[in-house]
MARZA-812039 format. One line per 3 residues: number of its first residue (from 1); their letters; for each residue x, y, z negated of N, C-alpha, C. Coordinates in Angstrom, 3 decimals, decimal comma, always signed. Each point is the difference from the previous one (the first is absolute). Layout:
N
NUM = A = X Y Z X Y Z X Y Z  ...
***
This chain:
203
1 = XXX = +5,699 -28,100 +47,090 -0,590 +1,184 -0,726 +0,839 -0,207 -1,171  +0,391 +1,045 -1,051 +1,176 -0,272 -1,196 -1,119 -0,340 -1,310  +0,856 -0,753 -0,358 -1,170 -0,417 -1,475 +1,184 +0,031 -1,273
4 = XXX = -0,734 +0,222 -1,125 +0,825 +0,004 -0,943 -0,976 -0,503 -1,400  +0,540 -0,627 -0,900 -0,389 -0,539 -0,946 +0,530 +0,129 -1,320  -1,024 +0,981 -1,177 +0,715 -0,345 -1,435 -0,706 -0,674 -0,617
7 = XXX = +0,930 -0,688 -0,796 +0,059 -1,160 -0,801 -0,516 +0,823 -1,546  -0,191 -0,448 -0,870 -0,022 +0,181 -1,528 -0,056 -1,396 -0,912  +0,964 +0,356 -0,776 +0,138 -0,923 -0,992 -0,315 +0,946 -1,287
10 = XXX = -0,621 -0,806 -1,158 +0,036 +0,881 -0,996 -0,376 -1,146 -1,364  +0,383 +0,842 -1,151 -0,065 -0,270 -1,276 -1,995 -0,292 -0,207  -0,219 -0,367 -0,932 -1,524 +0,080 -0,075 +0,143 +0,909 -1,445
13 = XXX = -1,089 +1,206 +0,464 -0,251 +0,722 -0,656 +0,403 +1,346 +0,565  +0,570 +0,172 +0,926 +0,669 +0,896 +0,755 -1,431 +1,425 +0,672  -1,100 -0,873 -0,012 -1,004 +0,738 +1,248 +0,745 -0,017 +1,205
16 = XXX = +0,523 -1,010 +0,679 +0,705 +0,094 +0,962 -0,802 -0,263 +1,220  -1,107 -1,071 -0,139 -1,341 -0,104 +1,035 -0,487 +1,426 +0,522  -0,074 +0,666 -1,038 -0,427 +1,602 +0,278 +1,126 +0,685 +0,899
19 = XXX = +1,205 -0,185 -0,690 +0,607 +0,896 +0,632 +0,281 -0,806 +2,132  +0,169 -1,194 -0,041 -0,280 -0,849 +1,412 -1,000 +0,675 +0,650  -1,600 +0,140 -0,634 -1,261 +0,301 +0,901 +0,280 +1,758 +0,237
22 = XXX = +0,679 +0,304 -0,607 +0,039 +1,404 -0,181 +0,793 +0,390 +1,512  +1,299 -0,745 -0,168 +1,134 -0,108 +0,914 -0,576 -0,254 +1,407  -1,088 -1,317 -0,099 -0,202 -0,315 +1,497 -1,264 +1,078 +0,670
25 = XXX = -0,594 +0,078 -0,852 -1,254 +1,535 +0,744 +1,169 +1,199 +0,433  +0,742 +0,264 -0,904 +0,651 +1,125 +0,651 +1,096 -0,508 +1,053  +0,474 -0,874 +0,363 +0,490 -0,416 +1,064 -1,081 -0,322 +0,890
28 = XXX = -1,035 -0,195 -0,039 -1,241 -0,724 +0,899 -0,519 -1,153 +0,531  +0,977 -0,733 -0,774 +0,346 -1,558 -0,055 -0,623 -0,860 -0,706  -0,187 -1,295 +0,241 -0,504 -0,704 -0,799 +0,690 -0,928 -1,654
31 = XXX = -0,673 +0,205 -1,087 +0,682 -0,286 -0,975 -0,465 -1,769 -0,104  +0,880 -0,986 -0,052 +0,005 -1,243 -0,114 +0,359 -0,299 -1,168  -0,746 -0,451 -1,047 -0,049 -0,703 -1,209 -0,246 -1,560 -0,063
34 = XXX = -1,126 -0,330 -0,562 -0,819 -1,037 -0,648 +0,191 -0,928 +1,836  -0,284 +1,022 +1,220 -0,339 -0,881 +0,733 +1,257 -0,491 +0,688  +1,038 +0,154 -0,829 +1,433 -0,939 +0,862 -0,198 -1,268 -0,800
37 = XXX = -0,536 +0,114 -1,120 -0,395 -1,216 -1,203 -0,931 -1,127 +0,808  -1,068 +0,802 +0,359 -0,966 -0,681 +0,314 +0,281 -0,859 +1,212  +0,312 +0,758 +1,317 +0,594 -0,819 +1,191 +0,300 -0,868 +0,002
40 = XXX = +1,353 -0,011 -0,806 +0,894 -1,066 -0,808 -0,597 -0,934 +0,043  -0,839 -0,153 -1,384 -0,788 -0,664 -0,345 -0,949 -0,835 +0,557  -0,221 +0,245 +1,350 -1,112 -0,076 +1,284 +0,833 -1,229 +0,421
43 = XXX = +1,170 +0,825 +0,452 +0,914 -1,106 +0,813 +0,524 -1,256 -0,572  +0,012 -0,096 -1,505 +1,046 -1,026 -0,705 -1,370 -0,720 -0,582  -1,390 +0,559 +0,025 -0,613 -0,499 -0,649 -0,286 -0,318 -1,582
46 = XXX = +0,088 +1,588 -0,370 +0,340 +0,170 -1,713 -1,078 +0,498 -0,105  -1,016 -1,048 -0,802 -1,075 +0,920 -0,679 +0,356 +1,514 -1,271  -0,659 +0,604 +0,575 +0,584 +1,410 -1,079 -1,186 +0,313 -0,858
49 = XXX = -1,438 -0,646 +0,212 -1,076 +0,106 -0,949 +0,950 +0,246 -1,421  -0,787 +1,139 -0,855 +0,170 -0,007 -1,512 -1,048 -0,399 -0,885  +0,623 -0,247 -1,126 -1,426 -0,618 -0,829 -0,403 +0,697 -0,930
52 = XXX = +0,549 +0,819 +0,123 -1,088 +1,321 -0,703 -0,153 +1,387 +0,277  -0,779 +0,971 -0,020 +0,457 +1,669 +0,133 -0,018 +0,838 -0,999  +0,874 +1,093 +0,367 -0,116 +0,962 -1,097 -0,767 +0,862 -0,489
55 = XXX = -1,232 -0,533 +0,042 -0,764 +0,822 -0,342 -0,248 +0,046 -1,882  -0,806 +0,893 -0,068 -0,208 +0,366 -1,857 -0,612 -1,384 -0,365  -0,473 -0,910 +0,628 -0,729 -0,861 -0,562 +0,676 -1,204 -0,296
58 = XXX = +1,490 -0,038 +0,052 +0,820 -1,035 +0,077 +0,812 +0,196 -1,075  +0,154 -1,345 -0,721 +0,778 +0,266 -1,171 +1,859 +0,789 +0,413  +0,376 +0,855 -1,324 +1,300 +0,365 +0,150 +1,164 -0,791 +0,788
61 = XXX = +0,034 -1,525 -0,179 +0,589 -0,909 -0,081 -0,284 -0,064 +1,699  -1,242 -0,360 +0,580 -0,279 -0,120 +1,371 +0,143 +1,448 +0,888  +0,279 +1,443 -0,869 +0,403 +0,878 +0,890 +1,277 -0,403 +0,114
64 = XXX = +0,831 +0,249 -1,008 +1,650 -0,583 +0,310 +0,142 -0,923 +0,886  -0,426 -0,866 +0,131 +0,394 -1,121 +0,497 -0,355 +0,698 +1,745  -1,167 +0,494 +0,297 -0,292 +0,471 +1,145 +0,918 +1,063 +0,468
67 = XXX = +0,562 +0,597 -0,598 +1,071 +1,367 +0,270 +1,436 -0,805 +0,384  +0,144 -0,863 -0,692 +1,399 -1,035 +0,021 -0,496 -0,723 +1,392  -0,949 -0,940 +0,500 -0,467 -0,245 +0,711 -0,246 +1,010 +1,603
70 = XXX = -0,219 +1,204 -0,360 -0,211 +0,744 +0,938 +1,345 +0,847 +0,624  +0,660 +0,238 -0,834 +1,086 +0,819 +0,030 +1,171 -0,475 +0,077  +0,200 -1,522 -0,383 +1,267 -0,746 -0,089 -0,136 -1,037 +0,605
73 = XXX = +0,148 -1,097 -0,124 +0,109 -1,279 +0,520 -0,710 -0,930 -0,780  -0,864 +0,184 -0,748 -0,632 -1,363 -1,173 -0,707 -0,565 +0,736  -0,704 +0,540 +0,885 -0,900 -0,601 +1,104 -0,079 -0,362 +1,398
76 = XXX = +1,462 +0,114 +0,216 +0,768 -0,561 +1,086 +1,057 -0,754 +0,172  +0,222 -0,734 -0,950 +1,085 -0,726 -0,028 +0,121 -1,042 +0,935  -0,460 -0,078 +1,022 -0,319 -0,736 +1,087 +0,943 +0,757 +0,882
79 = XXX = +0,075 +1,015 -0,207 +0,907 +0,970 +0,784 +1,782 -0,185 -0,044  +0,132 -1,149 -1,370 +1,192 -0,242 -0,273 +0,352 -1,508 +1,173  -0,091 +0,164 +0,936 +0,281 -0,893 +1,055 +0,852 +0,350 +1,332
82 = XXX = +0,529 -0,745 +0,521 +0,794 +0,675 +1,056 -0,968 +0,459 +1,350  -1,241 -1,269 +0,078 -0,925 +0,260 +1,284 -0,858 +1,338 -0,520  +0,130 +0,484 -1,254 -0,871 +1,265 -0,090 +1,016 +0,980 -0,008
85 = XXX = +1,182 +0,029 -0,474 +1,300 +1,134 +0,585 -0,220 +0,098 +1,754  +0,009 -1,028 +0,561 +0,013 +0,040 +1,260 -0,922 +1,139 +0,237  -1,348 -0,686 -0,457 -1,129 +0,790 +0,432 -0,218 +1,436 -0,179
88 = XXX = +0,354 +0,191 -1,420 +0,283 +1,299 -0,304 +1,005 +0,815 +1,044  +1,366 -0,410 +0,311 +0,733 +0,706 +1,025 -0,286 +0,010 +1,643  -1,526 -0,771 +0,280 -0,369 -0,082 +0,969 -0,906 +1,059 +0,085
91 = XXX = -0,526 +0,170 -0,902 -1,225 +1,145 +0,080 +0,621 +1,475 +0,020  +1,172 +0,378 -0,733 +0,737 +1,270 -0,607 +0,690 +0,222 +1,761  +0,636 -0,904 +0,188 +0,938 +0,279 +1,541 -1,075 +0,148 +0,719
94 = XXX = -1,133 -0,303 +0,184 -0,404 -0,299 +1,182 -0,888 +1,427 -0,066  -0,575 +0,787 -1,193 -0,328 +1,360 -0,007 +0,834 +0,623 +0,522  +1,149 -0,185 -1,163 +1,578 +0,982 +0,302 -0,001 +0,365 +1,838
97 = XXX = -0,298 -0,827 +0,692 +0,388 -0,235 +1,412 -1,489 +0,631 +0,835  -0,487 +0,377 -0,866 -1,567 +0,510 +1,062 -0,261 +1,193 -0,817  +0,448 +0,532 -0,866 -0,417 +1,479 -0,118 +0,931 +0,351 -1,334
100 = XXX = -0,056 +1,258 +0,029 +0,799 +0,868 -1,176 -1,232 -0,256 -1,346  +0,532 +0,014 -1,121 -0,621 -0,228 -1,195 +0,664 -0,007 -1,177  -0,544 +0,288 -1,178 +0,396 -0,082 -1,561 -0,284 -1,517 -0,483
103 = XXX = +0,835 -0,549 -0,033 -0,082 -1,650 -0,661 +0,417 +0,361 -1,983  -1,139 -0,998 -0,537 +0,080 +0,051 -1,641 +0,221 -1,375 +0,086  +1,529 +0,215 -1,044 +0,242 -1,471 -0,656 +0,260 -1,444 +1,601
106 = XXX = -0,252 -0,914 -0,824 +0,164 -1,170 +0,683 +1,289 -0,432 +0,855  +0,944 +0,521 -1,104 +1,593 +0,046 +0,732 -0,104 +0,755 +1,501  -0,695 +0,849 +0,533 +0,103 +0,185 +1,156 +1,341 +0,515 +0,617
109 = XXX = +0,570 +0,839 -1,206 +1,581 +0,309 +0,163 +1,018 -0,805 +0,191  -0,355 -1,465 -0,489 +0,973 -1,044 +0,548 -0,242 -0,430 +0,862  -1,760 -0,423 +0,874 -0,025 -0,614 +1,325 -0,297 +1,359 +0,898
112 = XXX = +0,595 +0,779 +0,014 +0,488 +1,144 +0,977 +1,389 +0,200 -0,170  +0,693 -0,677 -0,681 +1,243 +0,275 +0,015 +0,855 +0,387 +1,037  -0,386 -0,671 +1,304 +0,777 -0,128 +1,122 -0,336 +1,020 +0,610
115 = XXX = -1,187 +0,795 -0,188 -0,760 +1,181 +0,657 +0,925 +1,439 +0,046  -0,194 +1,012 +1,260 +0,535 +0,752 -0,321 -0,700 +1,014 -0,251  -1,214 +0,196 -0,352 -0,759 +1,035 +0,134 -1,089 +0,012 -1,206
118 = XXX = +0,879 -0,839 -1,351 -0,596 +0,317 -1,319 +0,638 +0,995 -0,555  -0,761 +0,315 -1,211 +0,250 +0,791 -0,950 -0,301 -0,484 -1,704  +1,017 -0,974 -0,725 -0,347 -0,587 -0,723 -0,305 +1,037 -1,869
121 = XXX = -0,859 +0,182 -0,443 -0,509 +0,681 -1,022 +0,134 -0,724 -1,403  +0,162 +0,331 -1,005 -0,343 -0,831 -1,358 +0,095 +1,122 -1,335  -1,441 -0,352 -0,438 -0,496 +1,042 -0,969 -0,017 -0,679 -1,536
124 = XXX = +0,765 +0,597 -0,928 -0,003 -0,206 -1,090 -0,308 +0,834 -0,894  +0,265 -0,514 -1,397 -0,264 +0,977 -1,168 +0,413 -0,388 -1,152  +0,399 +0,924 -0,970 +0,131 -0,755 -1,615 -1,393 -1,011 -0,393
127 = XXX = +0,383 -0,365 -0,819 -0,973 -0,845 -0,744 -1,287 +1,112 -0,551  +0,727 +0,236 -0,856 -0,941 +1,219 -0,779 -1,734 +0,591 +0,963  +0,941 +0,488 +1,579 -0,582 +0,681 +0,838 -1,298 -1,056 +0,180
130 = XXX = +0,688 -1,676 +0,372 -0,618 -0,494 +0,712 -1,534 -0,839 -0,835  +0,720 -0,286 -1,414 -1,371 -0,096 -0,676 -0,776 +0,981 -0,085  +0,260 +1,092 -0,427 -0,988 +1,314 +0,056 -0,701 +0,247 +1,021
133 = XXX = +0,515 -0,076 +1,299 -0,897 -0,285 +1,348 -1,382 -1,465 -0,289  +0,915 -0,935 -0,075 -0,809 -1,434 +0,141 -1,104 +0,296 -1,220  +0,247 +0,087 -1,046 -1,086 +0,296 -0,919 -0,921 +1,044 +0,098
136 = XXX = +0,013 +0,853 +0,813 -0,850 +1,057 +0,191 -0,706 -0,784 +1,366  +0,580 -0,025 +0,987 -0,370 -0,528 +0,879 -0,802 -1,626 -0,101  +0,063 -0,486 -0,622 -0,847 -1,368 -0,318 -0,691 +0,201 -1,459
139 = XXX = +0,310 +0,915 -0,364 -1,025 -0,173 -1,618 +0,623 -1,194 -0,880  +1,404 -0,060 +0,110 +0,732 -0,839 -1,016 +0,431 +0,727 -1,358  +0,353 -0,845 -0,991 +0,766 +0,811 -0,589 +1,416 -0,146 -0,188
142 = XXX = +0,815 +0,687 -0,628 +1,435 -0,255 +0,166 +0,755 -1,239 +0,048  -0,481 -0,783 -0,931 +0,487 -1,505 -0,141 -0,238 -0,879 +1,363  -1,269 +0,222 +0,344 -0,689 -0,643 +0,893 +0,915 +0,715 +1,451
145 = XXX = -0,029 +1,074 +0,423 +0,669 +0,733 +0,659 +1,242 -0,667 +0,435  +1,167 -0,125 -1,227 +1,155 -0,325 +0,304 +0,055 -1,347 +0,117  -0,848 -0,803 -0,253 -0,339 -1,396 +0,047 +0,071 -0,412 +1,570
148 = XXX = -1,307 +0,563 +0,423 -0,358 -0,143 +1,451 +1,388 +0,918 +1,004  +0,177 +0,858 -0,227 +1,364 +0,400 +0,861 +1,077 -1,067 -0,242  +0,437 -0,805 -1,335 +1,344 -0,723 +0,421 -0,622 -1,332 +0,787
151 = XXX = -1,339 -0,495 -0,135 -0,340 -1,371 +1,015 -0,177 +0,586 +1,582  -0,190 +0,924 +0,145 -0,192 +0,557 +1,480 +1,296 +0,021 +0,333  +0,993 +0,761 -0,372 +0,973 +0,502 +0,142 +1,173 -1,615 +0,310
154 = XXX = -0,018 -0,756 -0,970 +0,313 -1,314 -0,059 -0,299 -0,660 +1,408  -1,335 -0,382 +0,024 -0,603 -0,472 +1,207 +0,416 +0,500 +1,263  +0,169 +1,029 -0,015 +0,639 +0,602 +1,446 +1,352 -0,240 -0,124
157 = XXX = +0,796 +0,310 -0,661 +1,112 -0,416 +0,050 +0,407 -1,246 +0,204  -0,651 -1,004 -0,520 +0,107 -1,200 +0,514 -0,378 -0,258 +1,160  -0,674 +0,488 +0,790 -0,487 -0,253 +1,026 +0,849 +0,675 +1,190
160 = XXX = +0,496 +1,271 -0,183 +1,407 +0,384 +0,941 +0,957 -0,400 -0,194  +0,444 -0,867 -1,185 +1,189 -0,608 +0,051 -0,072 -1,769 +0,643  -1,197 -0,568 -0,329 -0,579 -0,749 +1,362 +0,326 +0,175 +1,096
163 = XXX = -0,458 +1,122 +0,410 -0,313 +0,232 +1,426 +1,547 +0,394 +0,551  +0,633 +0,783 -0,847 +1,447 +0,748 +0,561 +0,894 -0,495 -1,003  +0,127 -0,583 -0,857 +1,523 -0,215 -0,922 +0,437 +1,070 -0,543
166 = XXX = -1,089 +0,952 +0,127 +0,859 +1,390 -0,788 -0,843 +0,745 -1,284  +0,378 +0,819 -0,486 -0,702 +0,421 -0,925 -0,746 +1,365 +0,299  -1,724 -0,160 -0,280 -0,717 +0,839 +0,552 +0,778 +1,572 +0,045
169 = XXX = +0,191 +0,593 -1,122 +0,538 +1,420 -0,265 +1,174 +0,359 +0,465  +0,995 -1,140 +0,546 +1,037 +0,509 +0,698 +0,039 +0,767 +1,019  +1,177 +0,952 -0,003 +0,071 +1,308 +0,674 +0,394 -0,620 +1,170
172 = XXX = +0,281 -0,797 +0,573 +0,527 -0,339 +1,231 -1,247 -0,124 +0,830  -0,019 +0,142 +1,059 -0,905 -0,221 +0,943 -0,948 +1,055 -0,028  -0,143 +0,893 -1,111 -0,822 +1,016 -0,229 +0,718 +1,299 +0,755
175 = XXX = -0,908 +0,432 +0,577 +0,676 +1,592 +0,322 -0,681 +0,791 -0,512  -0,635 +0,063 -0,880 -0,573 +1,585 -1,221 -0,675 -1,134 -1,359  +0,495 +0,813 -0,966 -0,742 -0,460 -1,189 -0,261 +1,049 -0,754
178 = XXX = -1,147 +0,076 -0,423 -0,505 +1,117 -0,592 -0,863 -0,233 -1,404  +0,478 +0,936 -1,060 -0,540 -0,241 -1,529 -1,321 +0,343 -0,115  -0,680 -0,432 -0,219 -1,421 +0,914 +0,472 -0,555 +0,429 -1,357
181 = XXX = +1,003 -0,121 -1,035 -0,367 +1,048 -1,552 +0,240 +1,286 +0,233  +1,114 +0,524 +1,300 +0,511 +1,045 -0,023 -1,060 +0,843 +1,460  -0,561 -0,832 +0,677 -0,858 +0,582 +1,259 -1,380 -0,508 -0,230
184 = XXX = -0,925 +1,202 +0,595 -1,687 -0,853 +0,212 +0,088 -0,402 +1,136  -0,909 -0,543 +0,251 -0,761 -0,911 +1,134 +0,524 +0,977 +1,227  -0,648 +1,170 -0,207 +0,371 +0,834 +1,356 +1,192 +0,028 +0,484
187 = XXX = +0,893 +0,497 -1,373 +1,346 +0,361 +0,137 +0,711 -1,403 +0,706  -0,067 -0,886 -0,416 +0,577 -1,427 +0,674 -0,396 -0,443 +1,139  -1,333 +0,632 +0,392 -0,416 +0,015 +1,590 +0,798 +0,901 +0,617
190 = XXX = -0,095 +0,995 -0,306 +1,053 +0,867 +0,602 +1,221 -0,308 +0,163  +0,801 -0,512 -0,741 +1,598 -0,255 +0,163 -0,149 -1,384 +0,774  -0,902 -0,877 +0,090 +0,154 -1,088 +0,888 +0,099 +0,541 +1,182
193 = XXX = -1,227 +0,873 +0,479 -0,427 +0,534 +1,377 +1,094 +0,560 +0,463  +0,594 +0,760 -0,732 +1,195 +0,764 +0,216 +1,233 -0,289 +0,332  +0,069 -1,441 -0,556 +1,420 -0,995 +0,194 -0,569 -0,954 +1,542
196 = XXX = -1,215 +0,116 +0,013 -0,475 -0,918 +1,063 +0,289 +0,873 +1,227  -0,459 +1,265 +0,201 +0,482 +1,355 +1,213 +1,461 -0,414 +0,170  +0,410 +0,170 -1,073 +1,586 +0,014 +0,328 +0,687 -1,534 +0,664
199 = XXX = -0,619 -1,354 -0,257 +0,376 -1,124 +0,234 -0,549 -0,605 +1,277  -1,395 +0,817 +0,505 -0,546 -0,430 +1,135 -0,434 +1,386 +1,038  +0,624 -0,141 +0,874 -0,590 +1,162 +1,165 -1,180 +0,137 +0,466
202 = XX = -0,888 -1,288 -0,494 -1,231 -0,177 +0,465 -1,266 +1,392 -0,792  +0,672 +0,243 -1,332 -1,040 +0,234 -1,152 +0,289 +1,723 +0,802
***
């Protein structure tokens, strides 16, 4: 049975998660996000429990820390080990070998670089667009939204660099790069979907 895997890398604040979910639904396949990290954590014996929750009762400082932990790698420094990287690679490759899907983050593009049935997407946007989105989505003022974006982008970059030796936004290895300030979520989904139809003869 023919398979395909679409990997999505992104800058924080591009609403990339919604793109991934809608794309997977349109393709009729699973969308893998936190599951990739959770299964790898179990294999590598990493405790993923977070100390705080992002509800309205927590302090602003705790809410910001939660978002960094949840969307960056602040709560997952244990992933910065060779054992954890091997676990992540194992999980991603096992899934890719068993089903068509959309994979979100976790260096999936790198771990599947030798596979010939992938389409690697990277979503980005200018900082003002991302600040506006994060400020609205997480009820933060502009200064805090900007700080959060900077922290999460730095942690994601550090992790990608640790695993791959490359910069996360490097165009090499990416098949499609979309500026989300120029397209709606549905437009981005349509662009990727049409590219996937041309790339894979099983869609």
